[in-house]
GUMIZA-395464 format. One record per residue (C-alpha): x, y, z. Coordinates in pm, whole numbers, plus 50000, padded with zeros to 5 digits. Example, Ala and Ser with C-alpha at 12.3 -4.5 7.8 and 13.67 -1.06 7.14 Angstrom:
# GUMIZA-395464
512304955050780
513674989450714
# end
This chain:
# GUMIZA-395464
471168554827292
470888585927078
467088583127094
467148580127475
469328611127504
466918629627276
463958619027492
465648634827794
465378668527623
461598667327568
458838670127825
457808639028018
454328637127867
455668640427513
458068611727588
455088590827701
453188598727382
456188590327161
456718557127340
453028547927319
452618557126952
455768538526846
454878508827067
451328505126935
452178504326565
451848466526600
448198472326687
447798490026352
449228459326180
447018436726394
443988456926285
444908450025924
445128412926004
441868413826201
439978427025898
442128409025639
439798380925528
436878403725438
438568424125159
440908395725060
438178369925006
437228385024669
440848381824553
441328346424686
438038334224535
438618349924193
439748327923897
442978347923870
443898342524236
447538332124293
446208307724556
443238285224482
440758288924770
437128280624847
434608297525076
435368271325343
439068280425320
438188317025383
436228307225694
439118285825816
441568314625760
439388335025996
439028307526254
442728299026266
443488335426350
441308331926663
442878298126744
446298314626729
445068340426980
444068313227226
447288293627174
449288325427234
448008328927591
450678307127765
453408324727567
452018358527670
451948349928042
455558337928019
456958366827816
455378396827987
457178391028319
460148370728193
461568392927919
459628424627998
456808444827851
458928462627592
460658431527459
457388412127450
455918439827233
458978438827007
458718400826983
455078404926880
456178429026605
458778404126479
456178376226466
453758398326273
456518409126034
457348372725957
453648365725898
453278394925653
456338383125460
454878347825436
451468361125326
452968384225065
455228358024909
453178326224957
451648305924677
450388278924914
447188278325116
448958259125393
451488287225435
448608311925459
447158291125742
450528291625920
450878329225874
447358335926004
448038314126308
451238333826379
449388366926352
446818354226602
449588345926849
451268379626790
447988398626833
447358381727167
450848390527295
450478426527181
446958433027309
447888419527651
451318435627683
450758470127529
448018481327774
450188470228067
453218489327936
451128520427874
449488519628219
452868515928390
454648544628213
451758569328202
450978599528414
447718592128600
446078622828443
446528610428083
446648572728136
443188567227989
443878587227675
447188569627615
445628535627683
442978542127419
445638546427150
445918508327122
442318506227006
442568537026785
445548521326609
443638489026560
440688507526405
443038526326171
444448492526065
440988478125996
439988508925796
443298507625608
442898471425494
439238477425399
440308507725194
443278492825007
442658455125023
440148451324738
442138473724504
445708460824534
447368426824527
447948405724836
451668412824804
451168450724809
448878450625115
451388427625288
454168452225206
452178480125372
451718459125687
455388449025694
456528485225650
454538496125955
456238469526167
459708478726042
459048514526156
458028501526499
461118479626534
463368509026444
461718533926681
460338514526977
463628495627023
465068528527149
462328534527408
462768526627780
461278496427953
458508501028209
459888512628548
457568487628720
459208458828534
462658470728641
461498472229003
460068436928973
463588426228874
465228446729156
466858470728909
466048503329084
468638524628906
467298513728566
463788521528691
464968556328793
466428563128447
463228551128282
461038572628506
463208603328449
462498600528076
458758596728127
458378625328376
458868663128323
461448664828602
464528644128682
463658645029053
461578613229059
462738598929392
459398602929568
457378586129290
460048559229249
459958551329622
456168548429607
456428524629311
459058504029493
456848501029802
453898489929588
455978463429409
457518450829737
454108448829903
452598429729611
455618406929576
455138395529936
451888380329811
453408356529557
451408361229241
449938331529058
446878324928850
444938310429148
445078344129326
442818357729055
439978337829213
441028335729582
441888371929671
438748392929717
439978424329537
441358403329249
438058384529226
436238417629185
438658426928907
438028393028743
434258398228766
434528432528604
436708419728320
434528388928266
431358409528226
432928437028016
434848414327781
431898390627739
429648420027656
432368435527438
432468404327222
428758396127248
427558428727094
427788411026759
426908429226440
428108421726088
430268448525925
430028434625573
427658462225458
429358495525401
432458482925582
434538514025518
431828537825645
431168515425944
434878513926032
435238551525983
432438558226232
434088534526480
437458551826433
435918586126494
434118572326800
437128556626971
439278587226890
436618609427049
436518586727353
440298587127386
440198625127400
437628626927682
438198595127885
440418612628142
437898640828182
434558622628168
435788591228344
435518554228263
432138547428429
430218574228239
431518561927906
430708525827996
427138529628116
426088554527849
427718532927582
426028501427717
422618518127725
422818534027379
424308502527223
421408483027373
418958508327228
420488504426880
420308466326894
416738466127029
415728490926760
417188467826496
415438437926656
412088456026654
412528464626285
413168428026197
410168416926406
407848440226216
409348428925886
409008391825972
405338397326062
404768408325702
404178445325759
405198470625495
408468485925617
409398504725301
408948538125478
411268526525756
414198514725543
416328541325714
415978523626051
418588496025994
421128520925859
420528544626152
420688516126407
423908502026261
425658536026260
424368543626611
425738509926718
429108517126556
429518550126739
428048541827080
429678507527107
433168519227023
433368549427252
432658528727562
432198491027547
434678487527264
437438508427422
437178513127799
437678476027891
441148476127735
442058506327952
440558491628270
442218457928214
445688472728265
444568493728564
442668471028801
445018441128845
447968443529089
451498441528952
452228406729090
449388390328893
448898415828616
450198392128348
447698365028451
444838389728496
445198407528164
445688374427983
442538360628149
440588390828022
441948384927674
440938348127690
437398357627793
437198381727500
438348355627245
436118327727379
433108350727412
433698363127058
433518328026917
430488319027132
428618350627033
429048342426663
427778307026727
424818319726932
423958346026673
423808321526382
421998294926590
419268318826705
418968334626362
418488301526182
416068287026439
414038316826561
414538344926311
416788375026262
415228395526544
415838371626836
419668374326860
419428412226853
416888411627137
419258389527337
422338411027282
420338442827340
419188430027679
422768420027762
423828455927695
421148469227932
422338445528207
425908456928146
424728492828191
423438484128540
426618464828618
428748494728514
426808518128744
426688495029047
429958475429042
432718491328835
434918516429024
436008549528875
439768549228805
440068583828647
442968604228787
444038577229035
447378559929071
447558522229024
448028518429400
444938539629473
442908517829237
443938486929434
442848504829752
439398510829602
439058473929514
440108464629869
437718488630043
439038524330011
441038524930337
444198537930174
442288563629971
440788578430287
444188578330453
445708595530155
442918621230159
443668628430525
447328631730439
446468655530158
444368676930396
447178677130649
449648685630375
447438714230258
447158727630614
450928725830652
451368743130319
448998771130422
450768774630758
454178776330589
452898802130341
451408823130625
454578819730832
456648829830533
454448860530482
454768870230850
458538865130838
458788886530527
456668913730690
458758913331010
461938913530804
460688943530608
459748962330932
463158955031082
464918967530770
462768999230769
463599006431134
467309000531067
467149024430769
465529051830985
468139046931258
470989049931007
469419081230858
469059097731203
472689089731286
473879105530961
471919137731032
473399139831380
# end
């Protein structure tokens, strides 16, 4: 309660930033878990390891994390609309905290499997719920930047575990992860729930209080009424998972998310070499993207990222082709390093970040839980398939073939981004739905804006005329009074 009162005293945008940063600390922890097996494998495989493990066990620890993500999908769909966005994010933090405690104190490989499964479930809940929460509380002019914080936090987590993992014990790295989650539970618990969720539950007064905290003025009636109309309109169309594939505008959203999340996962490249440098470049890239996404727009970042990522992969493929043919490539040893770093930067500023922002923007409120979860499922499944395809093509046809394939996929995604994906920069969630349905409402709103501007100009002109007439009348009255006094 004290925290809520304090938030009333700061500007609306600062309140949004505070809520997003505190709410996405789980993503930082998830990033540590995502990159956990790479730095921890050297500890687990060493003779002095507290837990006896083999290389197969390391692989299984990685796989079970992904399995947990898939198994978490039904729980995510249930929680996001049943207990709310905020409480689902807090539940994800609690699950991750339990997992870190188990990892840090465990002396059993089985318990490590259980903990990794739990973190997979928690990561799925968080990466579905957090973008939705952020999109629903954010000002349309900074929604993209705030939405990118989820990915920035994840990259910080990956870089953190790569930096400290090999040099400290499993217990110490687990303590770091647990500490981050404790901070989130203490701070984010005090933040308001999404106003959209309150309206879904017919709690308009609670929605008003939430919106007043997230906006620079307490007069939020107009925006609240617009939100209420949107929710009522979408609730008339009872939302279920089948509407993802039967409603035309939803089907377009599904198509966009399917392509982007498949391509996001399919741009496979190993980060084992120079992992810290690679992760640092990715962190710089997604931070840069988060700063410009609301100015440059989503489409520009997507198609330039797709094209340049494709170039980096095709360049790498060409290098391997020349090397396989037996040519002397000693003078071109810089090519793989350049291609990998180019990939790291260009992939992360567009393909690696924009889909998570778009996911929370393009689905209507009544099926947002199903839509965002579907996108997450596509990402997880495509990730596993891309790894399988990569190793299959590499072992059967050579190292260059999978890079040619993924490079061509990136080029096709570039065309898809230009031709199909709508620009959502600076638009309300309702306006985005209008674009997906054919732009009728956008045109109507534009006409309203023109009419409003004309009225505003007329009022301003009328006010100026009134002021001028008032001044002339006062001047005449002053002259009359002066003449009377002289007489």
